[in-house]
C-alpha positions in Angstrom: 0.0 0.0 0.0 2.9 2.4 0.8 4.3 1.7 -2.7 0.9 2.7 -4.2 0.8 6.0 -2.3 4.4 6.8 -3.3 3.6 6.1 -7.0 0.4 8.3 -6.8 2.4 11.1 -5.2 5.0 10.9 -8.0 2.4 10.9 -10.7 0.6 13.8 -9.1 3.8 15.9 -8.9 4.6 15.2 -12.6 1.1 16.2 -13.6 1.4 19.3 -11.5 4.6 20.3 -13.3 2.9 19.9 -16.6 0.0 21.9 -15.4 2.2 24.7 -14.2 4.1 24.8 -17.5 0.8 24.8 -19.4 -0.4 27.9 -17.6 2.5 29.8 -18.9 2.7 28.1 -22.3 4.6 28.9 -24.6 6.8 30.9 -22.1 9.4 28.7 -20.4 9.7 28.9 -16.7 12.9 29.0 -14.6 13.3 25.7 -12.7 13.9 27.7 -9.5 10.4 29.2 -9.9 8.8 25.8 -10.6 10.4 24.4 -7.4 9.1 27.3 -5.3 5.6 26.6 -6.5 5.9 22.9 -6.0 7.1 23.4 -2.5 4.1 25.7 -1.8 1.8 22.7 -2.7 3.9 20.0 -1.0 6.5 21.0 1.7 8.2 17.6 1.4 9.0 18.1 -2.3 12.8 18.4 -2.7 15.1 19.7 -5.5 16.3 16.1 -6.2 12.7 15.1 -6.9 12.2 18.0 -9.2 15.4 17.0 -11.1 14.1 13.4 -11.5 10.7 14.5 -12.5 12.0 17.1 -15.0 14.3 14.5 -16.6 11.6 11.9 -16.7 9.3 14.3 -18.5 12.1 15.3 -20.8 12.8 11.7 -21.7 9.0 11.2 -22.4 9.3 14.2 -24.8 6.9 16.4 -22.8 9.3 19.1 -21.7 12.6 20.5 -22.9 15.3 22.6 -21.3 15.2 25.6 -23.6 18.6 26.9 -22.6 20.2 23.6 -23.6 19.8 24.7 -27.2 21.8 27.8 -26.3 24.6 26.1 -24.5 22.7 25.5 -21.2 23.0 26.8 -17.7 25.5 25.0 -15.5 23.2 25.0 -12.4 20.0 22.9 -12.7 17.9 25.5 -10.8 19.0 28.2 -13.3 17.7 26.2 -16.3 14.5 27.1 -18.2 11.9 24.4 -18.8 9.2 24.6 -21.4 6.4 22.3 -22.6 6.8 20.6 -26.0 3.8 20.1 -28.3 3.4 16.6 -26.9 3.5 17.9 -23.4 0.9 20.5 -24.2 -1.5 17.7 -25.4 -1.0 15.8 -22.2 -1.4 18.9 -20.1 -4.6 19.8 -22.0 -5.8 16.2 -21.7 -6.3 15.8 -25.4 -3.9 12.9 -25.3 -3.4 10.4 -22.4 -0.4 8.8 -20.9 -1.1 5.8 -18.6 2.1 6.6 -16.7 0.7 9.9 -15.7 -2.9 9.0 -14.9 -3.8 9.3 -11.3 
C-alpha cells in the first residue's frame, strides 16, 4: 500500500509540473520558480525530486530545457523548462499517458 501511495504522489507531482508549465505556455519557466511553486503545494518536495521529474518528463518528450539549445545553464535551478507540443497535449488532456494517470 505504501508503494501505491508513493507512486500516486510521484504521478501527481509530474502532472502538477505539466499543469504549471501549461499555464505559462509557450513561455518557459525557470526551474527555481517551478520548485518554489511545487514546495508551496507539498512541503516535502525536494530539489532532487524536481530534477528526477523534469528529466523523466524530458525523456518522455513532454518538456525541454530551452537553454540547452543555447549552451545550457551550469546549475540545474537556473535552467529554463518549457512544454513541448506533446507535453501540451498531455497537459490539456487531449492525449493520455497511462504513466501519468492518477
